[in-house]
C-alpha positions in Angstrom: -111.8 50.1 58.9 -108.4 49.3 60.1 -107.8 46.1 61.6 -107.9 47.8 65.3 -111.1 49.0 64.9 -112.6 45.5 63.0 -111.2 43.7 66.2 -112.6 46.2 68.9 -116.1 45.7 67.2 -115.8 41.7 67.0 -115.0 42.0 70.6 -118.0 44.1 71.6 -120.3 42.6 68.9 -119.7 38.7 68.4 -122.1 38.7 65.5 -120.2 40.8 63.8 -117.4 37.6 63.2 -120.3 35.7 62.0 -121.6 38.3 59.3 -118.0 39.0 58.4 -117.2 35.3 57.5 -120.6 35.2 55.4 -119.7 37.9 53.6 -116.3 36.6 53.0 -118.2 33.7 51.7 -120.8 35.3 49.7 -118.1 37.1 47.8 -115.9 33.9 47.5 -118.7 31.9 45.8 -120.1 34.6 43.8 -116.7 35.5 42.5 -115.6 32.6 41.5 -119.0 32.4 39.5 -118.4 35.7 38.1 -114.8 34.4 36.7 -116.6 31.5 35.6 -119.5 33.3 33.5 -117.1 35.3 31.5 -114.5 32.4 31.3 -117.6 30.3 29.6 -118.7 33.6 27.7 -115.4 33.6 26.2 -115.4 29.9 25.1 -118.0 30.7 23.2 -117.1 33.7 21.9 -113.6 31.7 20.7 -116.4 29.6 18.3 -117.0 32.7 16.0 -115.0 32.4 12.9 -112.6 35.1 13.4 -112.5 35.3 17.1 -111.5 31.5 17.1 -107.9 32.4 15.6 -107.1 34.5 19.1 -108.7 31.7 21.1 -111.0 31.6 24.6 -108.2 33.2 26.5 -108.1 36.1 24.6 -111.2 36.3 24.7 -112.1 36.2 28.1 -109.7 38.8 28.8 -111.0 41.0 26.3 -114.3 40.9 28.1 -113.2 41.3 31.4 -111.0 44.2 30.4 -114.1 46.0 28.9 -116.1 45.1 32.1 -113.5 47.1 33.8 -113.8 49.9 32.0 -117.7 50.2 32.1 -118.5 49.2 34.8 -115.5 49.2 37.2 -113.6 46.6 39.4 -116.4 44.4 41.3 -115.3 45.3 44.9 -117.8 43.1 46.2 -116.6 40.1 44.3 -112.9 40.6 45.2 -112.4 37.6 46.9 -113.5 35.1 44.8 -112.2 37.5 41.8 -108.8 36.7 43.6 -109.4 33.2 44.0 -109.5 32.5 40.6 -106.6 35.0 39.7 -104.2 33.4 42.5 -105.4 29.9 43.5 -106.7 28.8 40.4 -103.9 30.0 38.3 -101.8 27.8 40.4 -104.4 24.5 40.2 -103.9 25.1 36.1 -100.4 25.3 35.8 -100.2 22.1 38.2 -102.9 20.3 35.6 -100.6 21.7 32.5 -98.0 19.0 33.4 -99.9 16.4 31.9 -99.2 17.7 28.8 -96.0 17.0 29.1 -94.5 13.5 28.1 -91.2 12.5 29.7 -90.6 9.6 27.4 -91.0 11.2 24.2 -88.6 14.5 25.8 -85.9 12.2 26.8 -85.8 9.4 23.6 -86.6 11.9 20.9 -86.3 15.5 21.4 -82.7 16.0 23.0 -81.8 17.8 19.6 -85.0 20.0 19.7 -84.0 20.5 23.4 -81.1 22.3 22.4 -82.8 24.0 20.1 -85.4 25.3 22.2 -82.8 26.3 24.6 -81.4 28.3 22.2 -85.1 29.8 21.3 -85.5 30.5 25.1 -81.9 32.2 25.4 -82.7 34.2 22.3 -86.2 35.3 23.4 -85.3 36.8 26.9 -81.7 38.2 26.2 -82.8 39.9 22.6 -86.6 41.3 23.9 -84.8 42.6 27.1 -82.2 44.2 25.5 -85.1 45.7 22.6 -87.0 46.7 25.8 -83.8 48.8 27.2 -83.5 50.5 24.1 -87.1 51.4 24.2 -87.4 52.3 27.9 -90.0 49.8 28.0 -91.6 48.5 31.5 -89.1 45.8 32.1 -91.1 43.7 34.3 -93.9 43.3 31.5 -91.1 42.9 29.0 -89.6 40.1 31.3 -92.9 37.7 31.2 -93.2 38.5 27.0 -89.6 37.3 26.9 -90.8 33.8 29.0 -94.0 33.6 27.0 -92.1 33.7 23.8 -89.6 31.6 24.5 -92.0 28.9 26.0 -95.1 28.4 26.0 -97.0 31.6 26.1 -99.7 31.8 28.6 -99.1 29.3 30.9 -95.3 30.4 30.8 -96.2 33.8 31.7 -98.7 32.1 34.5 -95.9 30.2 35.9 -93.2 32.6 36.0 -95.6 35.8 37.2 -95.6 34.8 40.8 -91.9 33.8 41.3 -90.8 37.5 39.9 -93.5 39.0 41.6 -95.5 41.1 38.4 -98.3 42.5 39.5 -102.1 40.7 38.0 -102.2 43.4 35.7 -98.7 42.9 33.9 -99.7 39.5 33.5 -102.9 40.0 32.0 -101.7 42.2 29.6 -98.7 39.9 28.6 -101.3 37.1 28.2 -103.2 39.3 25.9 -100.4 40.7 23.8 -98.8 37.0 23.2 -102.2 35.7 22.3 -102.5 38.6 19.6 -99.0 38.7 18.2 -98.8 34.6 18.5 -102.4 34.5 16.2 -100.6 37.1 13.7 -97.6 35.4 13.3 -99.1 31.5 12.9 -101.4 33.1 10.2 -98.6 34.5 8.3 -97.0 30.9 8.8 -99.9 29.5 6.8 -99.7 31.6 4.3 -96.1 31.1 3.9 -95.6 27.3 3.9 -96.9 27.0 0.1 -94.7 29.8 -1.1 -91.3 28.3 0.9 -88.8 25.4 -0.5 -89.3 23.4 2.8 -90.7 19.7 3.3 -93.8 19.3 5.5 -91.7 17.9 8.9 -89.1 20.7 8.5 -91.9 23.5 8.4 -93.4 21.4 11.2 -90.3 21.3 13.5 -89.5 25.4 12.4 -93.3 26.0 13.6 -92.6 23.9 16.8 -89.6 25.4 17.8 -90.2 29.4 16.6 -94.1 30.2 18.0 -95.6 31.1 21.0 -98.5 29.0 22.5 -99.2 25.0 21.5 -102.5 26.4 20.2 -100.5 28.7 17.7 -98.2 26.0 16.8 -101.3 23.5 16.2 -103.1 25.9 14.2 -100.0 26.8 11.7 -99.0 23.0 11.9 -102.6 21.7 10.8 -102.6 22.3 7.1 -98.8 21.0 6.5 -100.9 17.6 7.4 -100.3 15.2 10.1 -96.7 14.4 10.0 -95.9 18.0 10.3 -98.3 18.3 13.2 -96.4 15.6 15.3 -93.3 17.1 14.5 -94.1 20.9 15.8 -95.7 19.7 18.8 -92.3 17.6 19.4 -90.4 20.7 19.2 -92.8 22.6 21.0 -93.3 20.3 24.3 -89.3 20.2 24.1 -89.3 23.7 25.0 -92.2 23.4 27.7 -89.8 21.2 29.5 -87.5 23.8 29.7 -89.7 25.9 31.7 -89.6 23.6 34.6 -85.2 24.6 34.9 -86.0 28.2 33.7 -88.2 28.9 36.9 -85.9 27.2 39.1 -83.0 29.8 37.9 -85.3 32.5 38.3 -86.0 31.4 41.6 -82.7 31.4 42.5 -82.5 34.9 40.4 -85.2 36.4 42.8 -84.0 34.8 46.3 -80.1 36.0 45.9 -81.9 40.0 44.7 -83.8 39.6 47.6 -81.3 39.0 50.0 -79.5 41.9 48.4 -82.4 44.4 48.7 -83.7 43.0 52.4 -86.5 41.8 51.1 -88.8 39.7 53.0 -88.4 36.1 53.1 -88.8 34.0 49.3 -91.8 32.1 48.9 -91.4 28.9 47.1 -93.8 28.3 44.4 -94.7 24.8 45.7 -97.2 24.7 42.2 -94.1 24.1 40.4 -93.5 20.6 42.4 -97.1 19.5 41.6 -96.4 20.2 37.5 -93.2 18.2 37.5 -95.7 15.8 39.6 -98.3 16.1 37.0 -95.8 15.3 34.0 -94.9 12.1 35.2 -98.3 11.2 36.3 -99.3 12.1 32.6 -96.3 10.3 31.0 -96.0 6.8 33.0 -100.0 6.6 34.1 -102.3 8.8 32.1 -100.2 8.4 29.1 -101.5 4.7 28.8 -104.6 4.3 26.6 -105.4 1.1 29.0 -106.1 3.0 31.9 -106.9 6.6 30.6 -108.4 6.9 27.1 -107.8 9.8 24.7 -110.8 11.2 25.1 -110.6 11.6 29.0 -107.3 13.2 28.5 -108.6 15.9 25.8 -111.8 16.3 28.2 -108.7 16.9 31.1 -107.0 19.5 28.8 -110.0 21.5 28.1 -110.8 21.5 32.0 -107.1 22.7 31.7 -107.8 25.7 29.7 -111.1 26.5 31.2 -109.4 27.0 34.5 -106.3 29.0 33.2 -109.1 31.1 31.2 -111.2 31.5 34.6 -108.0 32.7 36.4 -106.9 35.0 33.5 -110.2 36.4 33.7 -109.2 37.6 37.5 -106.2 39.1 36.6 -108.2 40.9 33.2 -110.3 43.3 35.5 -106.9 44.4 36.9 -106.1 46.3 33.7 -106.7 49.7 33.2 -107.1 50.7 29.4 -105.3 54.2 30.2 -102.9 52.1 31.7 -102.7 49.8 29.0 -102.0 52.3 26.3 -98.8 53.9 28.3 -97.2 51.0 29.4 -98.2 48.2 26.8 -97.3 49.7 23.5 -93.5 49.8 23.9 -93.2 46.0 25.1 -95.6 45.1 21.9 -93.1 46.4 19.6 -90.3 44.8 21.4 -92.4 41.0 21.2 -92.8 42.1 17.6 -89.4 42.6 16.6 -88.3 39.6 18.8 -90.7 37.4 17.2 -89.6 38.2 13.3 -86.3 37.8 14.3 -86.7 34.6 16.1 -88.9 33.8 13.0 -86.2 34.4 10.4 -83.5 32.7 12.3 -84.9 29.9 13.3 -86.0 29.1 9.5 -82.3 29.1 8.5 -81.8 26.9 11.5 -83.8 23.9 10.6 
């Protein structure tokens, strides 16, 4: 039914508008509940040995993809699923800002900021170059390059609305980077005992080259607490650079949008929330007098869960047929880029 027919029906039948709103509310609540259940299942699956390597985010996306292939897209729940995929995604990115300690970055991480900037530039330039050579999908490749350079799924989620990426591209990007990052983090743990490198240098190497914060922790923990601390500091320096990169991409999109005569550019206000929460986490919640470590851990878990719910909504858009034809070349591009990044950053430490 087109909008004119709907308007005519509402005018002739006043109860139709109430019924439509009721259906919309039901779809919203049930759809959010549906993504909640799959996200919760992803967390349970991630507790199983073996699956804990890829984490709840990838597990939830996998469940969503399997559901889509067996049962199809749940159209009756679309409103709530889209709410999770769009609104909750932005909310999760805002909360993610709490993880960024500005004081540590400004006072201890300036050299790491430079290395982080090189990592980001290298990842984007090299991956996009390889993607063009392979004739891979450029939107998906751009998402993967940003995720590789900065902080995996969170970076992909932040950049996706700016470059107007499709939902299925965002979900595929998160799934691919979770897989590749997990494999590389396991390889790092196997290499550490064999390498002529100190635990602190190893931690820096891990933090400056691996994809997700979870991957960094997974690879750094076997080397001890000092290695983990340096790894997380190096990683947070890259997370900090998500802010300027997003604004650069906004400028680039706005410029291209004007050239192509596109509609008015939509400013991603959630980035302002991300910056505000970074300062809140640093100067207010960073004090144990005000907020305990356990509460901060609970907030971090909540953030991960909300992000998992949003990725569940995106995962329901994935078609395996399209995944096979569209993702293989970007997958090859990210593997080659990650391998080169691993080697070059090792010799730069």
